[in-house]
C-alpha positions, 0 to 999 in steps of 0.5 A: 371341616366346615365347607360350603359347596362353593368353597368345596368346589374351588378347593377341589379344583385347586387341590387337583392342580396341586396333586398334579404338580406334586405327583408329576414334578417338572422334568428338570426336578427329576433329572437333577436335584440341587444339593443343600448347599446350592439352596439360597436362604430364601429357596430352602423352604420350597422343596415341593413344586407348589408355587408361592402364590398357591401356597399363599392362597391355600394359607388364606383359604385355611384361615377362612375355613378355620374362621367358620362357625364354632360348632361345625356340627350345626347344619341345616336340614336342607344341607343334610338332605341335599348331601344324602340325595347326591349319588354315592360316587359323587359324595365319594369323590368330594370326600376324597378331594376333601381329604387330599385338600387337607393333606395339601394344606398340612403340607403347605403349613409345614412349608410355611413353618419351615420358612419361618424357621429359616427367616429366624435363623437368617435374622440371627446370622445377621444379628451375629454379623452385626455384633461381630463388626461392632466388636471388631471396631470397638463400638460396644460397651465393654464396661462390664466385660473389661479384663484385668490389666494382667490379662491378654490384650490381643485377640485374633478372629477370622473374617472374610475379606471384601472382593477387592482383596484377592477373595481370600480369608484374612485375619483381623488383629483386635487389641484392647487400647489402653490409651482409648479406655481399653476399647477394642481396635482392629486392623487387618493382618497383612501379607508381605509388601502391604500394611494396615493401621488401626481401624483399616479393614483392608491392606494397602501396598507399602508407600513409595517415594511419590507417596511419601514426598506428597502425602507424609508431612513431618511435624517434629523430631523425637528425642529417641534418635540414635547413632544411625538414624533420626526419628520424626513424628509425621502425619499420613492420611489422618494417621500419626506415623514415625519417619526414620531418616539416615543420620550420617552417610557413614552408617548408610549400610547399617540403615539399609540393612535395617530396612531389608530386615523390616521388609523381611519380617513385615509379617511378624507380630513381634516387629514394628510394622513397615508402612513405606520407604524411599531409597532415594532419600534414605527414608523409612516409614513405620507405625507409631507407638506413643508409649515409646521404648521400654525405658520411656514406658517404665518411667510412665509406669512409675510416675504417671498416674494414668498408668499406675493401674498397669504397674503390676508384676504381671504386666512387667513380666509380660514384657519379659516374656515378649522380650524372650519371644523376640529372641526366639523369633530371631533365633528360630526364624525359617529364613535363618538364625540372627543375632542381636549384635547392637546389644552390648549395653543395657541402655541400647537394648531398652531403646531397641524395643517399643511398647504398643498400646496393647502393652506388647513389647515389639522389636523396632531396631533391626540395624545390626541383626546379622544372619548366622550361617549354618553351623558357624559363628560370627563376630559383631564388628571388627573392634573390641566391644565394651559394655555391661551386657557382653557375654564372656565369649564377646569380651577381648581377653588378650590384653597383653597382645596387640589388637587384631580382628583375626583374634576376636572370638567367634560366637553364636546366638547364645550371647543373646541368651546371656543377656536375658536375665539382666534385661528382665530384672531391670524391667521387673525392678522391685517386682522381682522380689515377688517372682524371683524365686521362680526365675532363679533356675532358668536365669542361672542357666542363662549365665552359664560361662559355657555357651553350649550349656545355656538354654535355648530361647525356646526353653526360656520362653517355655519357663516364662509362660509357666511363670506368667500363668502362675501370676495371672492364676491360669 
C-alpha cells in the first residue's frame, strides 16, 4: 500500500478510533441486539458501530490511496533510508496500524457493498409496487397479453389498505372490462354494510335516505321493470347506478324481502352489489350493469357486431356455469338453504340475472327466495303455479278437486335443479350441438321425476367445471 508519512499518521489515528469502537461497542448494543425485522431498509447495512461520516471518510481515503503511483515499488533512497533508520518497535507499530487500517477499509467496503445491494432491492420493491398499482387500475398496455374471450376475466389480488380503512388487509377484485377494451379495472372487496365501485381504492358505507335524496339524480326509467319494482338509470358521484322503486304497495312485502336478501348477501360475488337504500321512500340503489339481463345480452351476442367475438361456446357455457354456481350459493349458504320461487317461467328466470362487463352472470332479483327450514319443505305462494319450467312436484295434479292451499305439494331446493337444463340449453342455443354430448348425463339426472334422485347443485357445478375446462383446453 502506497502511503506517505502524513497519510500514514492520519490513517493510524483514525484506525485506532475505529478499532476502539469496533472492539468496545456501546453498552446499548451489548444489552440488546435488534432483530432483523426491526431494521429499516436504511439501517440494515450499519451492522458495526462505525459512523456514516467515518465510513465516507475512509472510502475517500481508500480512493486517494488507490489513485497513487502506478508502480508503488518506486521509492526514493531518502525514504528508504528514513524508514530503516527508525527504531524497530516504531516500524512494527506502524506496520501493525497499516494492517489494521487495511482490515478496517475492507470492512467498510463490505458495508458499502451491502448498502448498495439493499438500495437495489428496495428500488426493485418500489418498481414492483408501481407496476402492481398500474396493473390494478388498468394503466398498462395489455395488447400483447390480452387473454382469449374464453379465459377467466376476473382476477383477485391482495393488497394492504390505507390506515383509514381499519388497518386490515382487504382484497382488490380486478376484472377485464369488455366495454373498455378489456382493460383491467379494480375495486375493493368490501365487508358488510359497505360498497365499492370500479376504480375505488376503499369501501364506503351504504348510502342512506339523506344521501339518496341529495346526491342521486334519476335520469330515465329502464324497460326491464317488473311486477314488484320499477328500475331507473341514475347518477351518483359521477357513477351510473340503478335505482329500484316499489311499483305497487300490494307488493311491499316482496320488495322489502328482496332488500333484506341483498343486505344479507352483500359480500357475495355472485349477487348484484347493494349501494344504498331508503325505507321511507321504498328505494334501493344497486350497481348498474349496462349489458343488462341474460335475455338482453344474448341478443347482443347475436346481433351486435361489437360482441360477435364473444359469441362462442365457451362464453355462453361460462354463463351456464355461473347460473349453477348461483343456485349452489343459495342452496348451500351458511345462513340457510333458499329456493328460487319466482322461476316458474323461462322468461322470468332470464330477467332475474344480470351480465357484468367481465361476462359474469350474477343474481339480481331476490324478491322471492324464501328460507327453507331445516329438514322441511315449503310451497311457493298459496295458489296454483303455471309455467313452462315447473318441476313435477310444483304442479297441481288434483284437477278434479276444488283448489285448496292445504292440498298443494310441498317441495325443496330440488325444484331449482329440475330447471337447470332448460336455462342452460337456452343460453347455449345452437352451440349446444358442440357440447351437448358432455352434458347429456348430468341433464338427464336433473330431469329425474323423483326429486331425491336429482343431483345437488354442487354436483352439477362439478360436472360443468369439467366441461368448461374441456372447452378452453385447460
